[in-house]
C-alpha positions as CSV (number, residue, x, y, z in Angstrom):
1,M,140.6,10.5,80.3
2,S,142.0,7.6,78.9
3,D,140.2,4.2,78.3
4,T,142.4,2.8,81.0
5,H,141.8,5.4,83.4
6,R,137.9,5.1,82.8
7,A,138.1,1.5,83.7
8,I,140.4,2.3,86.5
9,E,137.4,4.2,87.9
10,A,134.8,1.6,87.4
11,V,137.2,-0.9,89.1
12,W,137.4,1.6,92.1
13,R,133.8,2.2,92.0
14,I,132.8,-2.0,92.5
15,E,136.2,-2.9,94.7
16,S,136.8,0.1,96.9
17,A,134.4,-1.0,99.6
18,K,135.7,-4.8,99.7
19,V,139.1,-3.0,99.9
20,I,138.3,-0.6,102.6
21,A,136.5,-3.2,104.4
22,G,139.0,-6.0,104.5
23,L,141.8,-3.6,105.5
24,T,139.3,-2.4,108.3
25,R,138.9,-6.1,109.6
26,L,143.1,-6.0,109.7
27,T,143.8,-2.6,111.3
28,R,140.6,-1.6,113.1
29,D,140.9,1.7,111.7
30,V,138.1,2.7,109.2
31,G,140.6,6.0,108.5
32,L,143.5,4.2,108.2
33,A,142.2,1.7,106.0
34,E,140.4,4.3,103.3
35,D,144.1,5.8,103.4
36,L,145.6,2.6,102.4
37,A,142.9,2.1,100.0
38,Q,143.6,5.4,98.2
39,D,147.4,4.5,98.2
40,A,146.8,1.2,96.2
41,L,144.3,3.5,94.0
42,V,147.4,5.6,93.1
43,A,149.6,2.9,92.5
44,A,147.0,1.2,90.1
45,L,146.7,4.5,88.4
46,E,150.3,4.6,88.0
47,R,151.3,0.9,87.2
48,W,147.9,-0.3,85.3
49,P,148.0,1.8,81.9
50,E,151.5,0.2,81.2
51,S,151.1,-3.1,82.6
52,G,147.5,-3.4,81.5
53,I,144.4,-4.2,84.4
54,P,145.2,-7.4,86.2
55,D,142.6,-10.3,86.0
56,N,141.4,-9.6,89.4
57,P,141.9,-6.1,90.0
58,G,140.2,-6.4,93.5
59,A,142.7,-8.9,94.8
60,W,145.5,-6.8,93.5
61,L,144.2,-3.5,95.2
62,M,144.1,-5.4,98.3
63,A,147.5,-7.3,98.3
64,T,149.2,-3.6,97.4
65,A,147.0,-2.1,100.2
66,K,148.1,-4.7,102.8
67,H,151.8,-3.9,101.6
68,R,151.1,-0.1,102.4
69,A,149.7,-1.5,105.9
70,I,153.1,-3.0,106.8
71,D,155.2,0.1,105.6
72,H,152.8,2.1,107.9
73,A,153.0,-0.1,111.0
74,R,157.2,-0.5,110.1
75,R,157.5,3.6,109.9
76,N,155.6,4.0,113.2
77,K,157.4,0.9,114.8
78,V,154.2,-0.6,115.7
79,L,156.0,-4.1,116.3
80,D,153.0,-5.6,118.0
81,R,150.8,-8.8,117.7
82,K,148.7,-6.9,114.8
83,H,152.0,-6.0,112.6
84,E,153.0,-9.7,113.2
85,Q,149.2,-10.9,112.1
86,L,149.5,-8.6,109.1
87,G,153.5,-9.9,108.2
88,A,152.2,-13.3,108.6
89,E,149.5,-12.9,106.5
90,L,151.0,-11.0,103.7
91,D,154.2,-13.5,103.3
92,D,151.4,-16.2,102.6
93,E,149.9,-14.5,100.1
94,Q,153.0,-13.4,98.3
95,T,153.5,-17.1,97.3
96,T,149.5,-17.5,96.7
97,P,148.4,-17.3,93.0
98,E,146.2,-14.3,92.7
99,T,142.9,-16.4,92.2
100,A,143.8,-18.4,95.5
101,L,144.3,-14.6,97.0
102,A,140.9,-13.7,95.5
103,E,139.0,-16.4,96.9
104,S,140.4,-16.0,100.6
105,M,139.2,-12.4,100.4
106,D,135.8,-13.8,99.5
107,D,135.4,-15.9,102.4
108,Q,135.1,-12.9,104.8
109,I,134.1,-10.3,102.4
110,G,130.3,-10.3,103.2
111,D,131.2,-10.0,106.7
112,D,133.5,-7.1,106.4
113,L,131.4,-5.6,104.0
114,L,128.3,-5.6,106.7
115,R,130.4,-4.2,109.2
116,L,131.6,-1.5,107.4
117,V,128.0,-0.4,106.3
118,F,127.2,-0.7,110.2
119,I,130.6,1.4,110.8
120,A,129.6,3.9,108.2
121,C,126.0,4.5,109.5
122,H,126.8,4.3,113.3
123,P,124.7,6.6,115.5
124,V,127.9,8.1,117.0
125,L,127.8,10.3,113.6
126,N,125.1,13.1,113.0
127,T,123.1,12.4,110.1
128,E,125.0,14.3,107.5
129,A,128.2,12.9,108.4
130,R,126.6,9.3,107.8
131,V,125.6,10.2,104.7
132,A,128.7,11.5,103.5
133,L,130.9,8.5,105.0
134,T,128.3,6.3,103.0
135,L,128.9,7.5,100.0
136,R,132.8,7.6,100.3
137,L,133.5,4.4,102.0
138,L,130.8,2.2,100.2
139,G,129.9,4.0,97.4
140,G,133.5,5.4,96.3
141,L,132.5,8.6,95.2
142,T,135.2,11.4,95.6
143,T,135.0,14.3,98.2
144,E,134.2,16.5,94.9
145,E,131.4,14.4,93.5
146,I,129.8,14.0,97.0
147,A,130.0,17.8,97.3
148,R,128.6,18.8,94.3
149,A,125.6,16.1,94.7
150,F,124.4,17.8,97.9
151,L,125.7,21.4,96.9
152,V,128.1,21.9,99.5
153,P,131.7,23.3,98.8
154,V,134.3,20.7,98.5
155,A,136.0,21.7,101.9
156,T,132.9,21.7,103.8
157,M,132.5,18.2,102.8
158,A,136.0,17.4,103.1
159,Q,135.8,18.5,106.6
160,R,132.6,16.7,107.2
161,I,134.2,13.2,106.1
162,V,137.6,13.7,108.1
163,R,135.7,14.8,111.3
164,A,133.2,11.4,110.8
165,K,136.3,9.2,110.7
166,R,138.0,10.9,113.6
167,T,134.7,10.6,115.5
168,L,134.7,6.8,114.8
169,S,138.3,6.5,115.8
170,E,137.9,8.4,119.0
171,A,135.0,6.6,120.2
172,H,136.5,3.1,119.3
173,V,133.4,1.8,117.1
174,P,133.8,-1.8,117.2
175,F,134.5,-3.2,113.7
176,E,131.4,-5.8,114.2
177,V,127.8,-6.5,113.2
178,P,125.5,-5.1,116.1
179,R,123.8,-7.9,118.0
180,G,120.8,-8.4,120.3
181,P,118.6,-5.1,120.9
182,D,120.8,-2.9,119.1
183,L,120.7,-4.6,115.6
184,E,117.4,-3.6,115.1
185,A,118.1,0.2,115.9
186,R,121.1,0.1,114.0
187,V,119.5,-1.5,110.7
188,A,117.1,1.4,110.9
189,S,120.0,3.7,110.9
190,V,121.7,2.2,107.7
191,L,118.2,1.9,106.2
192,Q,117.5,5.5,106.6
193,V,121.0,6.9,105.4
194,I,120.2,5.1,102.0
195,Y,116.9,6.1,101.7
196,L,118.3,9.8,102.4
197,I,120.5,9.5,99.8
198,F,117.7,8.3,97.4
199,N,115.6,11.0,98.1
200,E,118.1,13.8,97.7
201,G,118.4,12.1,94.1
202,Y,114.9,11.8,93.6
203,T,113.6,15.1,94.7
204,A,116.5,17.6,95.0
205,T,116.1,19.7,98.2
206,A,118.2,22.8,96.4
207,G,119.5,23.8,93.0
208,D,118.8,24.0,89.8
209,D,117.9,20.4,88.8
210,W,114.5,18.4,90.4
211,I,116.2,15.1,90.1
212,R,119.8,14.1,90.4
213,P,119.6,10.3,88.7
214,S,123.3,9.3,89.9
215,L,122.5,9.7,93.8
216,C,119.4,7.4,93.0
217,D,121.2,4.6,91.4
218,E,123.6,5.1,93.9
219,A,121.0,4.7,96.8
220,M,119.4,1.6,95.3
221,R,123.1,-0.1,94.6
222,L,123.9,0.2,98.4
223,G,120.2,-0.9,98.9
224,R,121.0,-4.1,97.2
225,I,124.0,-4.8,98.6
226,V,122.5,-4.6,102.2
227,G,119.7,-6.5,100.8
228,G,122.1,-9.4,99.6
229,L,123.9,-9.1,103.1
230,M,121.0,-9.4,105.2
231,P,118.7,-11.5,103.3
232,N,116.2,-12.2,106.3
233,E,115.9,-8.6,107.0
234,S,112.3,-7.9,105.1
235,E,112.8,-3.9,105.3
236,T,115.8,-4.3,103.4
237,H,114.0,-5.7,100.4
238,G,110.9,-3.2,101.2
239,L,113.4,-0.1,100.7
240,V,115.1,-1.9,97.8
241,A,111.4,-2.4,96.2
242,L,110.3,1.4,97.2
243,M,113.3,3.1,95.4
244,E,113.2,0.7,92.4
245,I,109.4,1.8,91.9
246,Q,110.2,5.2,92.5
247,A,113.1,5.3,90.1
248,S,111.1,3.5,87.3
249,R,109.5,7.2,87.3
250,L,112.5,9.3,87.0
251,H,113.0,9.7,83.2
252,A,109.2,10.8,82.8
253,R,109.2,12.8,86.1
254,V,110.8,15.8,84.1
255,G,110.2,17.4,80.6
256,P,112.5,18.5,78.1
257,S,114.0,21.6,79.8
258,G,113.9,19.8,83.0
259,E,110.4,20.8,84.3
260,P,109.3,18.9,86.7
261,I,106.1,16.4,85.4
262,L,103.9,15.4,88.4
263,L,102.6,11.4,88.6
264,L,99.2,12.2,87.1
265,D,100.4,14.0,84.2
266,Q,103.3,11.5,83.4
267,N,103.3,9.4,80.3
268,R,103.3,6.1,81.8
269,A,104.9,4.5,78.6
270,R,107.9,6.0,79.7
271,W,108.2,4.4,82.9
272,D,110.9,1.6,83.3
273,Y,109.0,-1.8,83.6
274,V,111.6,-3.8,83.9
275,L,112.6,-1.7,87.0
276,I,109.3,-2.2,88.3
277,R,109.2,-6.0,87.9
278,H,112.3,-6.3,90.0
279,A,110.8,-4.0,92.5
280,L,108.0,-6.3,92.6
281,A,109.8,-9.3,93.3
282,A,111.8,-7.8,96.0
283,L,108.0,-6.8,97.6
284,D,107.0,-10.3,97.1
285,R,110.1,-11.1,99.0
286,V,109.0,-9.0,102.2
287,Q,105.8,-11.0,102.1
288,Q,107.6,-14.3,102.0
289,L,109.5,-13.5,105.3
290,G,106.2,-13.2,106.9
291,G,105.2,-10.9,109.5
292,A,103.5,-7.3,109.0
293,L,104.9,-5.0,107.0
294,G,107.1,-2.5,107.9
295,P,107.4,1.2,107.0
296,Y,109.6,0.5,103.9
297,G,107.3,-2.2,103.2
298,L,104.0,-0.2,103.1
299,Q,105.5,2.7,101.2
300,A,106.4,0.2,98.7
301,A,103.3,-1.2,98.6
302,I,101.8,1.8,98.2
303,A,104.2,2.5,95.2
304,A,103.2,-0.7,93.8
305,C,99.8,0.7,93.6
306,H,100.8,3.5,91.0
307,A,103.2,1.1,89.1
308,E,100.7,-1.4,88.6
309,A,97.5,1.0,87.7
310,P,97.4,1.0,83.9
311,S,96.3,4.6,83.8
312,A,96.0,7.3,86.4
313,A,92.7,7.4,86.6
314,A,92.6,3.6,87.4
315,T,94.4,3.9,90.5
316,D,93.1,2.4,93.6
317,W,93.1,5.3,96.0
318,I,91.2,3.7,98.5
319,R,93.8,1.0,98.8
320,I,96.7,4.0,99.2
321,A,94.6,5.7,101.3
322,A,94.3,2.5,103.8
323,L,98.0,1.6,103.6
324,Y,98.5,5.3,104.9
325,D,96.6,4.7,107.4
326,A,98.4,1.6,108.5
327,L,101.6,3.8,107.8
328,A,100.3,6.4,110.2
329,Q,99.6,3.8,113.1
330,L,103.4,2.2,112.5
331,A,105.3,5.3,112.0
332,P,103.6,8.2,113.1
333,S,104.8,11.6,111.9
334,P,103.7,15.0,110.3
335,V,105.0,14.0,106.9
336,V,103.1,10.5,106.9
337,E,100.2,12.4,107.9
338,L,100.5,15.1,104.8
339,N,100.8,12.4,102.3
340,R,98.0,10.4,104.1
341,A,95.7,13.5,103.2
342,V,96.9,13.5,99.7
343,A,95.5,9.8,99.3
344,V,92.4,10.6,101.4
345,A,91.7,13.3,98.9
346,M,91.9,11.5,96.1
347,A,90.3,8.4,97.8
348,F,87.1,10.6,99.0
349,G,87.3,14.0,97.9
350,P,89.3,17.1,98.5
351,E,87.3,18.1,101.9
352,A,88.3,15.1,103.3
353,G,91.8,15.6,102.6
354,L,91.8,19.4,103.2
355,E,90.5,18.6,107.1
356,I,93.8,16.6,107.7
357,V,95.7,19.2,106.2
358,D,94.2,22.0,108.3
359,E,95.1,19.9,111.5
360,L,98.6,20.1,110.4
361,R,99.0,23.9,110.2
362,H,99.9,24.3,114.0
363,E,102.6,21.5,113.6
364,K,106.1,23.3,114.3
365,S,107.8,20.9,112.6
366,L,106.3,21.7,109.2
367,D,106.8,25.4,109.7
368,S,109.3,25.7,106.7
369,Y,108.2,22.6,104.9
370,H,107.1,23.9,101.5
371,L,104.9,20.7,100.6
372,L,102.3,21.6,103.5
373,P,101.0,25.0,101.6
374,A,101.7,23.3,98.1
375,V,99.4,20.4,99.3
376,R,96.8,22.9,100.8
377,G,96.9,25.2,97.6
378,D,96.1,22.1,95.5
379,L,93.1,21.0,97.5
380,L,91.8,24.4,97.6
381,A,92.5,24.9,94.1
382,K,90.1,21.5,93.5
383,L,87.5,23.1,95.6
384,G,87.6,26.4,93.2
385,R,89.1,28.7,96.4
386,H,91.4,30.1,94.1
387,D,92.2,33.0,95.8
388,E,93.4,31.0,98.8
389,A,95.1,28.4,96.7
390,R,97.1,31.3,94.9
391,A,98.5,32.4,98.5
392,E,99.7,29.1,99.4
393,F,101.1,28.4,96.2
394,T,102.9,31.3,96.6
395,R,104.0,30.4,100.4
396,A,105.2,27.1,99.0
397,A,107.4,28.6,96.6
398,A,109.1,31.2,98.6
399,L,109.6,28.2,100.8
400,T,111.7,25.6,98.3
401,Q,115.3,26.0,97.7
402,N,115.0,24.1,94.1
403,A,114.7,26.2,91.5
404,R,112.6,24.0,89.1
405,E,110.2,23.4,92.2
406,R,109.8,27.4,92.5
407,D,109.0,27.7,89.0
408,L,106.2,24.8,89.4
409,L,104.6,26.5,92.4
410,L,104.5,30.3,91.1
411,A,103.2,28.5,88.0
412,R,100.4,27.1,89.9
413,A,100.1,30.6,91.7
414,A,99.5,32.2,88.6
415,S,96.8,29.9,87.3
416,S,95.4,28.2,90.4
417,G,92.7,26.6,88.3
418,A,94.8,24.6,86.3
419,S,94.9,20.8,86.2
420,P,95.7,20.0,89.9
421,G,98.9,18.2,90.4
422,D,99.0,15.0,92.6
423,G,101.0,16.4,95.9
424,P,104.2,14.6,97.5
425,A,102.6,11.4,98.1
426,A,102.4,10.4,94.5
427,A,105.1,12.7,93.0
């Protein structure tokens, strides 16, 4: 790939969401908007290697895409008011200097981007479709990149994205920011999608690699965009803080051969303290906005306890357990309860944690969740019940679809009396 093509790829990653958002405002069709933006990208790939990258590539892409919008309207004889509006706007911009065009785009780009965020994460789509469309429209990732990240065939991912855009069109989803009581639920959907992307990068559910840092990076970038677009929504900053603290440990989470290294065994000198400081500033922003911490804010506060501890032994597990108590009250779930069990075990002893875990063994939603037997095995090993621990680690290894994690669990099964790990809450 030439330097120019690499530069175009970088420009596309930065500018594509803005271009698609602006086009969606004009066409009211996210599928058409993406097609028009892709046409503009093809034009850039054809022209920029010879003419050079323009001073404002985003404005160039937007103007080119609007030309394509006019052509599309004319081909389909769509001579309605929208056509006239597009034509008038384009005629004006044809006589406007590039810098002025860029300024006119920026006037609405924040609103347009926020609307696009809410469309990509709309509840009319299932979770998998929301994740795929968010990475496609807001992340600028290709279908191939998204398919590779989630270990599905390219054809499967392509169908998922096409169906998502068709669903949005058929449901006539408005290009707007929801208001009133709908806003909170829709914000929750947006943040859930971003965190799902991050988690798939932080601990891959399947495949040969335990982590996929590129997905973590993409989720953090999306989180920062949403945080900038919704500066007064405390949970957006809580999510950014949580992701950044977790991501600060990525380089320390794997060994030379890609093997997992759990939190208590990590070399803290390898943590990214610049990222930690940025995350703590985001957490401060949450507190400045006032009110009680939400689920992401509480999880960020838990992560901050680990980040601020100078050593594993100095971790304030009692505070972490208290924060998990608050999280369990605010957002109860079996997974939160399992994480609370780990914290309670670290703060008050393995028997206290095992008591909580044993209550979860009858929870149907955790039947195939490998971390339940993994945590139980860890606690049993700490209590010296090695035969039982071995059986739990073996069961956990059979449940996980990640090769690296399977190797780790089988190693724990082979020597259940080895140095215990730290469970999912602190990995």
